[in-house]
N, CA, C, O and the ligand as a Tripos MOL2 file, in Angstrom:
@<TRIPOS>MOLECULE
protein
  253   251    64     0     0
PROTEIN
NO_CHARGES

@<TRIPOS>ATOM
      1 N         349.3320  188.4980   49.8100 N.3       1 MET1
      2 CA        349.1400  188.4790   51.2630 C.3       1 MET1
      3 C         349.7290  187.2020   51.8390 C.2       1 MET1
      4 O         349.4020  186.0970   51.4060 O.2       1 MET1
      5 N         350.6030  187.3720   52.8230 N.am      2 ILE2
      6 CA        351.2570  186.2220   53.4490 C.3       2 ILE2
      7 C         350.5570  185.9020   54.7640 C.2       2 ILE2
      8 O         350.2140  186.8060   55.5260 O.2       2 ILE2
      9 N         350.3480  184.6300   55.0240 N.am      3 ILE3
     10 CA        349.6900  184.2540   56.2760 C.3       3 ILE3
     11 C         350.6220  184.5680   57.4500 C.2       3 ILE3
     12 O         351.8310  184.3460   57.3790 O.2       3 ILE3
     13 N         350.0290  185.0920   58.5360 N.am      4 PRO4
     14 CA        350.8540  185.3430   59.7280 C.3       4 PRO4
     15 C         351.4920  184.0540   60.2190 C.2       4 PRO4
     16 O         350.8960  182.9820   60.1210 O.2       4 PRO4
     17 N         352.6990  184.1620   60.7440 N.am      5 VAL5
     18 CA        353.4170  182.9710   61.1820 C.3       5 VAL5
     19 C         352.7300  182.3390   62.3940 C.2       5 VAL5
     20 O         352.6750  181.1160   62.5260 O.2       5 VAL5
     21 N         352.2140  183.1840   63.2650 N.am      6 ARG6
     22 CA        351.5800  182.6620   64.4730 C.3       6 ARG6
     23 C         350.1360  183.1250   64.5800 C.2       6 ARG6
     24 O         349.7630  184.1900   64.0900 O.2       6 ARG6
     25 N         349.3360  182.2910   65.2370 N.am      7 CYS7
     26 CA        347.9650  182.6570   65.5440 C.3       7 CYS7
     27 C         347.9650  183.9100   66.4180 C.2       7 CYS7
     28 O         348.7060  183.9920   67.3980 O.2       7 CYS7
     29 N         347.1330  184.8790   66.0600 N.am      8 PHE8
     30 CA        347.0790  186.1230   66.8280 C.3       8 PHE8
     31 C         346.5970  185.8730   68.2580 C.2       8 PHE8
     32 O         347.0050  186.5660   69.1900 O.2       8 PHE8
     33 N         345.7380  184.8930   68.4170 N.am      9 THR9
     34 CA        345.0780  184.7000   69.7030 C.3       9 THR9
     35 C         345.9040  183.8860   70.6850 C.2       9 THR9
     36 O         346.0640  184.2890   71.8370 O.2       9 THR9
     37 N         346.4320  182.7470   70.2500 N.am     10 CYS10
     38 CA        347.0960  181.8480   71.1940 C.3      10 CYS10
     39 C         348.5940  181.7060   70.9310 C.2      10 CYS10
     40 O         349.3080  181.1510   71.7660 O.2      10 CYS10
     41 N         349.0850  182.1940   69.7910 N.am     11 GLY11
     42 CA        350.5110  182.1550   69.5350 C.3      11 GLY11
     43 C         351.0150  180.8780   68.8810 C.2      11 GLY11
     44 O         352.2130  180.7430   68.6340 O.2      11 GLY11
     45 N         350.1150  179.9360   68.5950 N.am     12 LYS12
     46 CA        350.5380  178.7050   67.9410 C.3      12 LYS12
     47 C         351.0100  179.0080   66.5230 C.2      12 LYS12
     48 O         350.4420  179.8640   65.8450 O.2      12 LYS12
     49 N         352.0440  178.3090   66.0820 N.am     13 VAL13
     50 CA        352.5610  178.5170   64.7320 C.3      13 VAL13
     51 C         351.5740  177.9500   63.7150 C.2      13 VAL13
     52 O         351.2400  176.7660   63.7580 O.2      13 VAL13
     53 N         351.1170  178.7950   62.8100 N.am     14 VAL14
     54 CA        350.1810  178.3360   61.7870 C.3      14 VAL14
     55 C         350.7820  178.4490   60.3790 C.2      14 VAL14
     56 O         350.3900  177.7090   59.4770 O.2      14 VAL14
     57 N         351.7170  179.3610   60.1960 N.am     15 GLY15
     58 CA        352.2390  179.6240   58.8620 C.3      15 GLY15
     59 C         352.8960  178.4170   58.2190 C.2      15 GLY15
     60 O         352.7780  178.2020   57.0130 O.2      15 GLY15
     61 N         353.5940  177.6250   59.0400 N.am     16 SER16
     62 CA        354.3240  176.4890   58.4800 C.3      16 SER16
     63 C         353.3860  175.3830   58.0240 C.2      16 SER16
     64 O         353.7450  174.5790   57.1640 O.2      16 SER16
     65 N         352.1850  175.3350   58.5930 N.am     17 ALA17
     66 CA        351.2320  174.2880   58.2400 C.3      17 ALA17
     67 C         350.3470  174.6950   57.0670 C.2      17 ALA17
     68 O         349.6550  173.8590   56.4850 O.2      17 ALA17
     69 N         350.3700  175.9470   56.7300 N.am     18 TYR18
     70 CA        349.4330  176.4320   55.7310 C.3      18 TYR18
     71 C         349.6160  175.8120   54.3440 C.2      18 TYR18
     72 O         348.6240  175.4170   53.7320 O.2      18 TYR18
     73 N         350.8420  175.7130   53.8260 N.am     19 PRO19
     74 CA        351.0150  175.0790   52.5080 C.3      19 PRO19
     75 C         350.4860  173.6430   52.4780 C.2      19 PRO19
     76 O         349.9080  173.2090   51.4820 O.2      19 PRO19
     77 N         350.6870  172.9180   53.5670 N.am     20 GLU20
     78 CA        350.1880  171.5470   53.6680 C.3      20 GLU20
     79 C         348.6570  171.5340   53.6240 C.2      20 GLU20
     80 O         348.0490  170.7000   52.9540 O.2      20 GLU20
     81 N         348.0580  172.4590   54.3400 N.am     21 TYR21
     82 CA        346.5940  172.5610   54.3550 C.3      21 TYR21
     83 C         346.0570  172.8020   52.9460 C.2      21 TYR21
     84 O         345.1420  172.1120   52.4970 O.2      21 TYR21
     85 N         346.6300  173.7810   52.2560 N.am     22 VAL22
     86 CA        346.1600  174.1170   50.9140 C.3      22 VAL22
     87 C         346.3090  172.9280   49.9740 C.2      22 VAL22
     88 O         345.4100  172.6250   49.1890 O.2      22 VAL22
     89 N         347.4440  172.2650   50.0630 N.am     23 LYS23
     90 CA        347.7100  171.1330   49.1820 C.3      23 LYS23
     91 C         346.6680  170.0330   49.3750 C.2      23 LYS23
     92 O         346.1360  169.4830   48.4100 O.2      23 LYS23
     93 N         346.3880  169.7260   50.6400 N.am     24 ARG24
     94 CA        345.4720  168.6190   50.9140 C.3      24 ARG24
     95 C         344.0360  168.9640   50.5610 C.2      24 ARG24
     96 O         343.2870  168.1020   50.1010 O.2      24 ARG24
     97 N         343.6420  170.2170   50.7700 N.am     25 VAL25
     98 CA        342.2850  170.6140   50.3950 C.3      25 VAL25
     99 C         342.1280  170.5800   48.8760 C.2      25 VAL25
    100 O         341.0810  170.1860   48.3630 O.2      25 VAL25
    101 N         343.1540  170.9880   48.1760 N.am     26 LYS26
    102 CA        343.1000  170.9440   46.7150 C.3      26 LYS26
    103 C         343.0140  169.5060   46.2070 C.2      26 LYS26
    104 O         342.4550  169.2440   45.1410 O.2      26 LYS26
    105 N         343.5740  168.5800   46.9840 N.am     27 MET27
    106 CA        343.5070  167.1680   46.6200 C.3      27 MET27
    107 C         342.1350  166.5720   46.9260 C.2      27 MET27
    108 O         341.8680  165.4170   46.5950 O.2      27 MET27
    109 N         341.2700  167.3580   47.5550 N.am     28 GLY28
    110 CA        339.9040  166.9120   47.7690 C.3      28 GLY28
    111 C         339.5660  166.5070   49.1860 C.2      28 GLY28
    112 O         338.4750  165.9920   49.4320 O.2      28 GLY28
    113 N         340.4810  166.7270   50.1320 N.am     29 GLU29
    114 CA        340.1720  166.3820   51.5250 C.3      29 GLU29
    115 C         339.2870  167.4520   52.1580 C.2      29 GLU29
    116 O         339.2900  168.6110   51.7440 O.2      29 GLU29
    117 N         338.5310  167.0370   53.1680 N.am     30 GLU30
    118 CA        337.7000  167.9810   53.8990 C.3      30 GLU30
    119 C         338.5790  168.9460   54.6860 C.2      30 GLU30
    120 O         339.4530  168.5160   55.4380 O.2      30 GLU30
    121 N         338.3530  170.2540   54.5180 N.am     31 PRO31
    122 CA        339.1650  171.2280   55.2760 C.3      31 PRO31
    123 C         339.1640  170.9610   56.7740 C.2      31 PRO31
    124 O         340.2060  171.0730   57.4190 O.2      31 PRO31
    125 N         338.0170  170.6110   57.3370 N.am     32 GLN32
    126 CA        337.9500  170.3750   58.7820 C.3      32 GLN32
    127 C         338.7990  169.1910   59.1920 C.2      32 GLN32
    128 O         339.4340  169.2110   60.2460 O.2      32 GLN32
    129 N         338.8130  168.1590   58.3630 N.am     33 LYS33
    130 CA        339.5910  166.9720   58.6800 C.3      33 LYS33
    131 C         341.0870  167.2820   58.5960 C.2      33 LYS33
    132 O         341.8700  166.8130   59.4230 O.2      33 LYS33
    133 N         341.4720  168.0610   57.6100 N.am     34 VAL34
    134 CA        342.8810  168.4290   57.4720 C.3      34 VAL34
    135 C         343.3390  169.2380   58.6790 C.2      34 VAL34
    136 O         344.4340  169.0200   59.1980 O.2      34 VAL34
    137 N         342.5020  170.1730   59.1280 N.am     35 LEU35
    138 CA        342.8510  170.9750   60.3030 C.3      35 LEU35
    139 C         343.0090  170.0810   61.5310 C.2      35 LEU35
    140 O         343.9190  170.2780   62.3360 O.2      35 LEU35
    141 N         342.1320  169.1140   61.6700 N.am     36 ASP36
    142 CA        342.2520  168.1720   62.7900 C.3      36 ASP36
    143 C         343.5750  167.4240   62.7150 C.2      36 ASP36
    144 O         344.2840  167.2840   63.7120 O.2      36 ASP36
    145 N         343.8990  166.9420   61.5060 N.am     37 ASP37
    146 CA        345.1250  166.1800   61.2860 C.3      37 ASP37
    147 C         346.3690  166.9970   61.6200 C.2      37 ASP37
    148 O         347.3340  166.4870   62.1910 O.2      37 ASP37
    149 N         346.3230  168.2570   61.2570 N.am     38 LEU38
    150 CA        347.4840  169.1160   61.4580 C.3      38 LEU38
    151 C         347.5920  169.5900   62.8970 C.2      38 LEU38
    152 O         348.5770  170.2310   63.2650 O.2      38 LEU38
    153 N         346.5960  169.2840   63.7160 N.am     39 GLY39
    154 CA        346.6830  169.5890   65.1350 C.3      39 GLY39
    155 C         346.0940  170.9280   65.5310 C.2      39 GLY39
    156 O         346.3830  171.4340   66.6160 O.2      39 GLY39
    157 N         345.2650  171.5160   64.6630 N.am     40 PHE40
    158 CA        344.6410  172.7950   65.0110 C.3      40 PHE40
    159 C         343.2790  172.5250   65.6210 C.2      40 PHE40
    160 O         342.2670  172.4310   64.9260 O.2      40 PHE40
    161 N         343.2810  172.4030   66.9350 N.am     41 GLU41
    162 CA        342.0480  172.0760   67.6390 C.3      41 GLU41
    163 C         341.2980  173.3280   68.0650 C.2      41 GLU41
    164 O         340.0750  173.3110   68.2050 O.2      41 GLU41
    165 N         342.0300  174.4080   68.2690 N.am     42 ARG42
    166 CA        341.3750  175.6340   68.7310 C.3      42 ARG42
    167 C         340.7810  176.3830   67.5460 C.2      42 ARG42
    168 O         341.3430  176.4180   66.4510 O.2      42 ARG42
    169 N         339.6400  176.9720   67.8040 N.am     43 TYR43
    170 CA        338.9740  177.6940   66.7320 C.3      43 TYR43
    171 C         339.7550  178.9220   66.3040 C.2      43 TYR43
    172 O         339.6660  179.3370   65.1480 O.2      43 TYR43
    173 N         340.5190  179.5110   67.2140 N.am     44 CYS44
    174 CA        341.2720  180.7070   66.8430 C.3      44 CYS44
    175 C         342.2630  180.3770   65.7310 C.2      44 CYS44
    176 O         342.3940  181.1400   64.7740 O.2      44 CYS44
    177 N         342.9610  179.2480   65.8490 N.am     45 CYS45
    178 CA        343.9570  178.8640   64.8430 C.3      45 CYS45
    179 C         343.2760  178.4350   63.5490 C.2      45 CYS45
    180 O         343.7350  178.7810   62.4600 O.2      45 CYS45
    181 N         342.1840  177.6830   63.6640 N.am     46 ARG46
    182 CA        341.4640  177.2200   62.4760 C.3      46 ARG46
    183 C         340.9750  178.4190   61.6720 C.2      46 ARG46
    184 O         341.0240  178.4380   60.4420 O.2      46 ARG46
    185 N         340.5040  179.4110   62.4090 N.am     47 ARG47
    186 CA        339.9880  180.6030   61.7570 C.3      47 ARG47
    187 C         341.0970  181.3180   60.9810 C.2      47 ARG47
    188 O         340.8750  181.8290   59.8830 O.2      47 ARG47
    189 N         342.2860  181.3420   61.5720 N.am     48 MET48
    190 CA        343.4140  181.9790   60.8950 C.3      48 MET48
    191 C         343.6480  181.3500   59.5200 C.2      48 MET48
    192 O         343.8100  182.0510   58.5210 O.2      48 MET48
    193 N         343.6620  180.0320   59.4900 N.am     49 ILE49
    194 CA        343.9790  179.3140   58.2550 C.3      49 ILE49
    195 C         342.8140  179.3620   57.2830 C.2      49 ILE49
    196 O         342.9960  179.6310   56.0950 O.2      49 ILE49
    197 N         341.6140  179.1010   57.7890 N.am     50 VAL50
    198 CA        340.4590  179.0350   56.8910 C.3      50 VAL50
    199 C         340.1840  180.3890   56.2510 C.2      50 VAL50
    200 O         339.9250  180.4670   55.0500 O.2      50 VAL50
    201 N         340.2380  181.4460   57.0370 N.am     51 SER51
    202 CA        339.9290  182.7640   56.4770 C.3      51 SER51
    203 C         340.9840  183.1640   55.4640 C.2      51 SER51
    204 O         340.6830  183.8220   54.4680 O.2      51 SER51
    205 N         342.2190  182.7650   55.7200 N.am     52 HIS52
    206 CA        343.2840  183.0870   54.7820 C.3      52 HIS52
    207 C         343.1170  182.2990   53.4840 C.2      52 HIS52
    208 O         343.3240  182.8310   52.3930 O.2      52 HIS52
    209 N         342.7460  181.0410   53.6130 N.am     53 ALA53
    210 CA        342.5670  180.2030   52.4260 C.3      53 ALA53
    211 C         341.4680  180.7430   51.5270 C.2      53 ALA53
    212 O         341.5690  180.6750   50.3020 O.2      53 ALA53
    213 N         340.4150  181.2810   52.1380 N.am     54 ASP54
    214 CA        339.3400  181.8530   51.3340 C.3      54 ASP54
    215 C         339.8470  183.0100   50.4860 C.2      54 ASP54
    216 O         339.4810  183.1380   49.3180 O.2      54 ASP54
    217 N         340.6750  183.8350   51.0660 N.am     55 LEU55
    218 CA        341.2230  184.9650   50.3270 C.3      55 LEU55
    219 C         342.0770  184.4850   49.1600 C.2      55 LEU55
    220 O         341.9550  184.9890   48.0430 O.2      55 LEU55
    221 N         342.9340  183.5190   49.4220 N.am     56 ILE56
    222 CA        343.7920  182.9970   48.3760 C.3      56 ILE56
    223 C         342.9660  182.3880   47.2480 C.2      56 ILE56
    224 O         343.2780  182.5700   46.0720 O.2      56 ILE56
    225 N         341.9170  181.6670   47.6120 N.am     57 GLY57
    226 CA        341.0740  181.0400   46.6140 C.3      57 GLY57
    227 C         340.4630  182.0460   45.6630 C.2      57 GLY57
    228 O         340.3870  181.8150   44.4560 O.2      57 GLY57
    229 N         340.0230  183.1730   46.2240 N.am     58 GLU58
    230 CA        339.4210  184.1970   45.3750 C.3      58 GLU58
    231 C         340.4540  184.8190   44.4530 C.2      58 GLU58
    232 O         340.1680  185.1200   43.2950 O.2      58 GLU58
    233 N         341.6540  185.0090   44.9760 N.am     59 ILE59
    234 CA        342.7150  185.5800   44.1450 C.3      59 ILE59
    235 C         343.0950  184.6060   43.0400 C.2      59 ILE59
    236 O         343.2760  184.9970   41.8870 O.2      59 ILE59
    237 N         343.2140  183.3240   43.4080 N.am     60 ALA60
    238 CA        343.6390  182.3200   42.4410 C.3      60 ALA60
    239 C         342.6500  182.1940   41.2880 C.2      60 ALA60
    240 O         343.0430  181.9340   40.1500 O.2      60 ALA60
    241 N         341.3670  182.3780   41.5870 N.am     61 GLN61
    242 CA        340.3570  182.2430   40.5360 C.3      61 GLN61
    243 C         340.4490  183.3620   39.5100 C.2      61 GLN61
    244 O         340.0170  183.2100   38.3670 O.2      61 GLN61
    245 N         341.0070  184.4690   39.9230 N.am     62 LEU62
    246 CA        341.1500  185.5810   38.9850 C.3      62 LEU62
    247 C         342.1890  185.2520   37.9170 C.2      62 LEU62
    248 O         342.1080  185.7230   36.7830 O.2      62 LEU62
    249 N         343.1640  184.4340   38.3020 N.am     63 GLY63
    250 CA        344.2140  184.1190   37.3360 C.3      63 GLY63
    251 C         343.7600  183.0570   36.4740 C.2      63 GLY63
    252 O         344.4920  182.6320   35.5800 O.2      63 GLY63
    253 ZN        345.1190  179.9370   68.0580 Zn       64 ZN64
@<TRIPOS>BOND
     1     1     2 1
     2     2     3 1
     3     3     4 2
     4     3     5 am
     5     5     6 1
     6     6     7 1
     7     7     8 2
     8     7     9 am
     9     9    10 1
    10    10    11 1
    11    11    12 2
    12    11    13 am
    13    13    14 1
    14    14    15 1
    15    15    16 2
    16    15    17 am
    17    17    18 1
    18    18    19 1
    19    19    20 2
    20    19    21 am
    21    21    22 1
    22    22    23 1
    23    23    24 2
    24    23    25 am
    25    25    26 1
    26    26    27 1
    27    27    28 2
    28    27    29 am
    29    29    30 1
    30    30    31 1
    31    31    32 2
    32    31    33 am
    33    33    34 1
    34    34    35 1
    35    35    36 2
    36    35    37 am
    37    37    38 1
    38    38    39 1
    39    39    40 2
    40    39    41 am
    41    41    42 1
    42    42    43 1
    43    43    44 2
    44    43    45 am
    45    45    46 1
    46    46    47 1
    47    47    48 2
    48    47    49 am
    49    49    50 1
    50    50    51 1
    51    51    52 2
    52    51    53 am
    53    53    54 1
    54    54    55 1
    55    55    56 2
    56    55    57 am
    57    57    58 1
    58    58    59 1
    59    59    60 2
    60    59    61 am
    61    61    62 1
    62    62    63 1
    63    63    64 2
    64    63    65 am
    65    65    66 1
    66    66    67 1
    67    67    68 2
    68    67    69 am
    69    69    70 1
    70    70    71 1
    71    71    72 2
    72    71    73 am
    73    73    74 1
    74    74    75 1
    75    75    76 2
    76    75    77 am
    77    77    78 1
    78    78    79 1
    79    79    80 2
    80    79    81 am
    81    81    82 1
    82    82    83 1
    83    83    84 2
    84    83    85 am
    85    85    86 1
    86    86    87 1
    87    87    88 2
    88    87    89 am
    89    89    90 1
    90    90    91 1
    91    91    92 2
    92    91    93 am
    93    93    94 1
    94    94    95 1
    95    95    96 2
    96    95    97 am
    97    97    98 1
    98    98    99 1
    99    99   100 2
   100    99   101 am
   101   101   102 1
   102   102   103 1
   103   103   104 2
   104   103   105 am
   105   105   106 1
   106   106   107 1
   107   107   108 2
   108   107   109 am
   109   109   110 1
   110   110   111 1
   111   111   112 2
   112   111   113 am
   113   113   114 1
   114   114   115 1
   115   115   116 2
   116   115   117 am
   117   117   118 1
   118   118   119 1
   119   119   120 2
   120   119   121 am
   121   121   122 1
   122   122   123 1
   123   123   124 2
   124   123   125 am
   125   125   126 1
   126   126   127 1
   127   127   128 2
   128   127   129 am
   129   129   130 1
   130   130   131 1
   131   131   132 2
   132   131   133 am
   133   133   134 1
   134   134   135 1
   135   135   136 2
   136   135   137 am
   137   137   138 1
   138   138   139 1
   139   139   140 2
   140   139   141 am
   141   141   142 1
   142   142   143 1
   143   143   144 2
   144   143   145 am
   145   145   146 1
   146   146   147 1
   147   147   148 2
   148   147   149 am
   149   149   150 1
   150   150   151 1
   151   151   152 2
   152   151   153 am
   153   153   154 1
   154   154   155 1
   155   155   156 2
   156   155   157 am
   157   157   158 1
   158   158   159 1
   159   159   160 2
   160   159   161 am
   161   161   162 1
   162   162   163 1
   163   163   164 2
   164   163   165 am
   165   165   166 1
   166   166   167 1
   167   167   168 2
   168   167   169 am
   169   169   170 1
   170   170   171 1
   171   171   172 2
   172   171   173 am
   173   173   174 1
   174   174   175 1
   175   175   176 2
   176   175   177 am
   177   177   178 1
   178   178   179 1
   179   179   180 2
   180   179   181 am
   181   181   182 1
   182   182   183 1
   183   183   184 2
   184   183   185 am
   185   185   186 1
   186   186   187 1
   187   187   188 2
   188   187   189 am
   189   189   190 1
   190   190   191 1
   191   191   192 2
   192   191   193 am
   193   193   194 1
   194   194   195 1
   195   195   196 2
   196   195   197 am
   197   197   198 1
   198   198   199 1
   199   199   200 2
   200   199   201 am
   201   201   202 1
   202   202   203 1
   203   203   204 2
   204   203   205 am
   205   205   206 1
   206   206   207 1
   207   207   208 2
   208   207   209 am
   209   209   210 1
   210   210   211 1
   211   211   212 2
   212   211   213 am
   213   213   214 1
   214   214   215 1
   215   215   216 2
   216   215   217 am
   217   217   218 1
   218   218   219 1
   219   219   220 2
   220   219   221 am
   221   221   222 1
   222   222   223 1
   223   223   224 2
   224   223   225 am
   225   225   226 1
   226   226   227 1
   227   227   228 2
   228   227   229 am
   229   229   230 1
   230   230   231 1
   231   231   232 2
   232   231   233 am
   233   233   234 1
   234   234   235 1
   235   235   236 2
   236   235   237 am
   237   237   238 1
   238   238   239 1
   239   239   240 2
   240   239   241 am
   241   241   242 1
   242   242   243 1
   243   243   244 2
   244   243   245 am
   245   245   246 1
   246   246   247 1
   247   247   248 2
   248   247   249 am
   249   249   250 1
   250   250   251 1
   251   251   252 2
@<TRIPOS>SUBSTRUCTURE
     1 MET1         2 RESIDUE 1 A MET
     2 ILE2         6 RESIDUE 1 A ILE
     3 ILE3        10 RESIDUE 1 A ILE
     4 PRO4        14 RESIDUE 1 A PRO
     5 VAL5        18 RESIDUE 1 A VAL
     6 ARG6        22 RESIDUE 1 A ARG
     7 CYS7        26 RESIDUE 1 A CYS
     8 PHE8        30 RESIDUE 1 A PHE
     9 THR9        34 RESIDUE 1 A THR
    10 CYS10       38 RESIDUE 1 A CYS
    11 GLY11       42 RESIDUE 1 A GLY
    12 LYS12       46 RESIDUE 1 A LYS
    13 VAL13       50 RESIDUE 1 A VAL
    14 VAL14       54 RESIDUE 1 A VAL
    15 GLY15       58 RESIDUE 1 A GLY
    16 SER16       62 RESIDUE 1 A SER
    17 ALA17       66 RESIDUE 1 A ALA
    18 TYR18       70 RESIDUE 1 A TYR
    19 PRO19       74 RESIDUE 1 A PRO
    20 GLU20       78 RESIDUE 1 A GLU
    21 TYR21       82 RESIDUE 1 A TYR
    22 VAL22       86 RESIDUE 1 A VAL
    23 LYS23       90 RESIDUE 1 A LYS
    24 ARG24       94 RESIDUE 1 A ARG
    25 VAL25       98 RESIDUE 1 A VAL
    26 LYS26      102 RESIDUE 1 A LYS
    27 MET27      106 RESIDUE 1 A MET
    28 GLY28      110 RESIDUE 1 A GLY
    29 GLU29      114 RESIDUE 1 A GLU
    30 GLU30      118 RESIDUE 1 A GLU
    31 PRO31      122 RESIDUE 1 A PRO
    32 GLN32      126 RESIDUE 1 A GLN
    33 LYS33      130 RESIDUE 1 A LYS
    34 VAL34      134 RESIDUE 1 A VAL
    35 LEU35      138 RESIDUE 1 A LEU
    36 ASP36      142 RESIDUE 1 A ASP
    37 ASP37      146 RESIDUE 1 A ASP
    38 LEU38      150 RESIDUE 1 A LEU
    39 GLY39      154 RESIDUE 1 A GLY
    40 PHE40      158 RESIDUE 1 A PHE
    41 GLU41      162 RESIDUE 1 A GLU
    42 ARG42      166 RESIDUE 1 A ARG
    43 TYR43      170 RESIDUE 1 A TYR
    44 CYS44      174 RESIDUE 1 A CYS
    45 CYS45      178 RESIDUE 1 A CYS
    46 ARG46      182 RESIDUE 1 A ARG
    47 ARG47      186 RESIDUE 1 A ARG
    48 MET48      190 RESIDUE 1 A MET
    49 ILE49      194 RESIDUE 1 A ILE
    50 VAL50      198 RESIDUE 1 A VAL
    51 SER51      202 RESIDUE 1 A SER
    52 HIS52      206 RESIDUE 1 A HIS
    53 ALA53      210 RESIDUE 1 A ALA
    54 ASP54      214 RESIDUE 1 A ASP
    55 LEU55      218 RESIDUE 1 A LEU
    56 ILE56      222 RESIDUE 1 A ILE
    57 GLY57      226 RESIDUE 1 A GLY
    58 GLU58      230 RESIDUE 1 A GLU
    59 ILE59      234 RESIDUE 1 A ILE
    60 ALA60      238 RESIDUE 1 A ALA
    61 GLN61      242 RESIDUE 1 A GLN
    62 LEU62      246 RESIDUE 1 A LEU
    63 GLY63      250 RESIDUE 1 A GLY
    64 ZN64       253 GROUP 0 **** ****
């Protein structure tokens, strides 16, 4: 499953920031802080990334 390039709600580009988000969370940073850093202030965009990351995490654990 590929993350949508843009937020469904507001149209902000989220896909390009997603790899950075995953990398930093894996390094141990707080997901909320990373989202703030990347400039995702609206909950619609944060939800796009966070919900997608949860799915990836579950898939990754299977491997
Ligand atoms: Zn949005």
